[in-house]
C-alpha positions in Angstrom: -9.7 21.8 2.6 -8.6 23.5 -0.7 -10.5 22.9 -3.9 -8.0 20.3 -5.2 -8.3 18.3 -2.0 -12.1 18.6 -2.2 -12.1 17.2 -5.7 -9.9 14.3 -4.6 -12.0 13.4 -1.6 -15.2 13.6 -3.6 -13.7 11.4 -6.2 -12.5 8.8 -3.6 -16.0 8.8 -2.0 -17.8 8.4 -5.3 -15.4 5.9 -6.9 -15.6 3.7 -3.8 -19.4 3.8 -3.8 -20.2 3.6 -7.5 -17.0 2.6 -9.2 -14.6 4.6 -11.3 -16.2 3.9 -14.7 -19.7 4.7 -13.4 -18.7 8.0 -11.9 -18.7 11.1 -14.1 -16.5 14.1 -13.6 -19.8 16.1 -13.4 -20.8 14.1 -10.3 -17.4 14.6 -8.8 -17.6 18.3 -9.4 -21.1 18.5 -7.9 -20.0 16.7 -4.7 -16.9 18.8 -4.4 -18.8 22.0 -4.9 -16.6 23.2 -7.8 -17.0 23.8 -11.5 -16.4 20.7 -13.7 -13.7 22.5 -15.6 -11.6 22.9 -12.5 -11.2 19.1 -12.4 -9.5 19.2 -15.8 -7.4 22.2 -14.7 -5.9 20.1 -11.8 -5.9 16.6 -13.3 -6.3 16.8 -17.1 -8.3 13.6 -17.3 -10.4 11.4 -15.0 -7.7 8.7 -15.2 -5.2 11.3 -13.8 -7.4 11.5 -10.7 -7.0 7.8 -9.9 -3.3 8.0 -10.8 -2.9 10.9 -8.3 -4.7 8.8 -5.6 -2.3 5.9 -6.2 0.9 7.9 -6.1 -0.3 9.9 -3.0 -1.1 6.6 -1.2 2.3 5.2 -1.8 4.1 8.4 -0.9 2.1 8.7 2.3 2.8 5.1 3.1 6.5 5.5 2.7 6.7 8.8 4.6 5.1 7.0 7.6 6.9 3.6 7.4 10.5 4.7 6.9 11.0 6.3 10.4 9.1 3.4 12.0 11.4 0.8 10.6 14.4 2.9 11.7 13.1 2.7 15.3 12.8 -1.1 15.3 15.2 -2.9 17.5 16.5 -5.2 14.7 15.8 -6.2 11.1 13.1 -8.8 12.0 11.4 -6.2 14.1 11.5 -3.9 11.2 9.8 -6.4 8.9 7.1 -7.0 11.6 6.7 -3.2 11.7 6.1 -3.1 8.0 3.4 -5.8 8.2 1.6 -4.1 11.1 1.7 -0.7 9.3 0.4 -2.3 6.1 -2.7 -3.5 7.9 -3.2 -0.3 9.9 -2.8 1.8 6.7 -5.1 -0.3 4.6 -7.8 0.0 7.3 -7.3 3.8 7.7 -7.4 4.4 3.9 -10.0 1.7 3.2 -11.9 3.6 0.5 -8.8 4.4 -1.4 -7.7 0.8 -1.3 -11.1 -0.3 -2.6 -10.8 2.1 -5.5 -7.3 1.1 -6.4 -7.8 -2.6 -6.1 -11.1 -2.7 -8.0 -10.8 0.2 -10.5 -7.1 0.9 -11.3 -6.8 0.9 -15.1 -4.4 -1.8 -16.2 -2.4 0.5 -18.5 -1.2 2.5 -15.5 0.7 -0.6 -14.3 3.0 -0.6 -17.3 6.3 1.2 -17.1 6.1 2.2 -20.8 4.5 5.5 -20.0 5.2 8.3 -17.5 2.6 7.2 -15.0 3.8 3.6 -15.1 7.4 4.7 -14.7 6.5 6.8 -11.7 4.6 3.8 -10.1 7.5 1.5 -10.9 9.9 3.9 -9.1 7.7 4.0 -6.0 7.3 0.3 -5.9 11.0 -0.1 -6.3 11.6 2.2 -3.3 9.2 0.1 -1.2 10.9 -3.2 -2.2 14.3 -1.7 -1.5 13.2 -0.6 2.0 12.0 -4.2 2.8 15.2 -5.7 1.3 17.3 -3.4 3.5 15.4 -4.5 6.6 16.0 -8.1 5.7 19.7 -7.5 5.1 19.8 -5.6 8.4 18.3 -8.6 10.1 20.9 -10.9 8.7 23.6 -8.6 9.8 22.3 -8.2 13.4 21.5 -11.9 13.7 17.7 -11.6 14.0 17.1 -13.1 10.5 18.6 -16.3 9.1 20.5 -16.3 5.8 18.2 -15.8 2.9 18.0 -14.2 -0.5 16.9 -10.6 0.5 15.5 -9.5 -2.9 13.4 -12.6 -3.5 12.2 -12.6 0.1 11.2 -9.0 0.0 9.3 -9.7 -3.2 7.5 -12.6 -1.6 6.4 -10.6 1.4 5.3 -7.7 -0.7 3.3 -10.1 -2.9 1.7 -11.7 0.1 0.6 -8.4 1.6 -0.6 -7.0 -1.7 -2.5 -10.2 -2.6 -4.2 -10.3 0.8 -5.3 -6.7 0.4 -6.8 -7.4 -3.0 -8.5 -10.6 -1.9 -9.9 -8.9 1.2 -11.5 -6.2 -1.0 -13.0 -8.9 -3.3 -14.4 -11.0 -0.4 -15.7 -8.1 1.6 -17.5 -9.3 4.7 -16.4 -12.9 4.0 -12.7 -12.1 4.5 -11.1 -12.9 7.9 -10.8 -10.1 10.4 -7.9 -7.8 10.0 -6.5 -8.6 13.5 -6.5 -12.3 12.7 -4.8 -11.8 9.4 -2.1 -9.5 10.9 -1.3 -12.0 13.7 -1.1 -14.9 11.3 1.1 -13.1 8.8 3.5 -11.9 11.5 3.7 -15.4 12.9 4.3 -16.9 9.4 7.1 -14.4 8.6 8.7 -14.9 12.0 8.8 -18.7 11.6 10.1 -18.3 8.1 12.7 -15.6 8.7 13.8 -15.7 12.3 17.3 -16.9 13.2 17.2 -19.9 15.6 17.8 -17.8 18.7 15.0 -15.5 17.7 12.6 -18.3 17.2 13.3 -19.7 20.6 12.3 -16.4 22.1 9.1 -16.2 20.2 9.7 -12.8 18.8 12.6 -10.3 18.1 
């Protein structure tokens, strides 16, 4: 692990345990085993660390999910693949999800600055992927006629909202396996063309 990655991992561990605001760059440097000045060499500010974590998460997510949706047998199957991947990814990268859901500065969500624009572009790519899967499903007959942009937005909002609520509820949240099965069933019943519903799955 190089020094930049060591800083990122130390930041993720400490942010997840103590919170972004309560973690100093000195503590991150100590855990990473580097001089504190090196943090500012790579990231300029502490907020840039959390921005980097967010962008890396989305980039890794997209790099994994695009080929998986391409392998799906039809559009509905591709949507189910996205849902399954969302739950697997959020479990595998649990600390990062906790940090981003709990501590992401609100100003980073606005497209009026470079970080916000970069985030908006990444979110747009994710929504476009989901929209393309829905359109693919309507074309191949696995998804009934629907408004693809709005439907993609709703599914994205549902997945994002559940992720946030799961972090907030902690141990009181339903088990991941239960949520995944229920979300897939809900989307299948909502989206599947009649012939797909009669089969139970695409």
